[in-house]
Steps between C-alpha positions, in 0.01 A plus 500: 500500500309477174227743408245225582345483845655241731305204649258591774673510840286434809615464854258376765628494865341474841409832661789478740739802530787260540470423131570861396855417398366243241266765354777759497748270324241384243415864411881576459535211260205609304642855478821355360296344216404852399859627515433749779791678656618399846323797650173422325526135606532628861174699440318188382632298797382762738155531338450125502603470859293795621190373317547150638546618862208743463278204395625279782406762762188649333294190441462146623558273202677165448671578171631809321550483128723723296455498121789660314460657157841565357637616163786718385339821628349421837413262777143491622386321811145417603485380859184333625421399851245220463162518353327632814765741624369852549601809690236708667671835528211650698500222763724669754469850640856509641826454326691206645847353413364285220339810337821690529688206335242495217543874439880457495466209256272707276747794504788269403294339216384829367858644502689209337234380248415681178144394560328368815144417557318334797162339471336423837230242420667257447837644604728521196814703431602584153850632454706594198862592477652613170841384389767779501754337257 
């Protein structure tokens, strides 16, 4: 890849967990543009899938948009869950299965990404994974 940034890459899909494979495979292809190793591509696949599934279960939205920012050194992903999607973390007093899944997703994202940030109003996930080659 040249030293110039690539064209913007944006994927918008319905908030349906059955589409996770599409998100995962797109992220893997974007990682290949950045010349990531096979192990690092697996990290970006996992991060994209976990973020997507988290969004599908955490909020009620029609579309999930993933904007990829890629160059020779990294792949960034900004995942948005509709304009009105918010998460009220103080809304429930008890931890249910959805909350446990969210905690698990955040643990995975924090461990495989070089940078991970969650904004709750509106819900947005920002992920960054550095290339290792």
